[in-house]
N, C-alpha and C positions, 0 to 999 in steps of 0.2 A: 504494500500500500504506500502511495506517495502522498505526503502531506504538503500542501502548498499554502502560502499565505493568501488572505482574501484579496480580491482586486480592489481598485480604487473606490468603486461604488460601495462596496461593503464597508470599507474603512470610513468613508464619508458618512454613511448611515449610522455607524457605531459612534462616531464622534458627535453627530447631531443628537443621537439618543442619549449619550452621556451628558451632553450639555443640557438637554431638556431635564434629565433627572436631577442634575445639580441645581437648576433653577427651581424645580419643584421642591427639592429639599430645603433650599433657602427660604422659599415662600412659606413652607411648613414651619420652619423655625421662627420666622418673623410673626406668623399668625399665633404661634404658641406664646411668644413673649407678649404680644398685644393682649391676648386673652388673660394672661397673668396680671398685666397692668390693670385691666378692667376689673378683674376680681378683687385685687387689692384696693382699688379706688372705691368700689361698691362696699367692701367690707368697712373701710374707714368711714365712708359717708353714712352708713347705716348705724355705726356704733357711736356716732357723735350725738 
């Protein structure tokens, strides 16, 4: 069996998919931080 590396189209697709995944991961982290800020704000507001 001969194993060859992927052609340019495969590599381009993989790079695009990797970039999309990293953007989605960053959006998830940002969303989580914003949710925590809102939860803390609401907790402080309701305890005053």
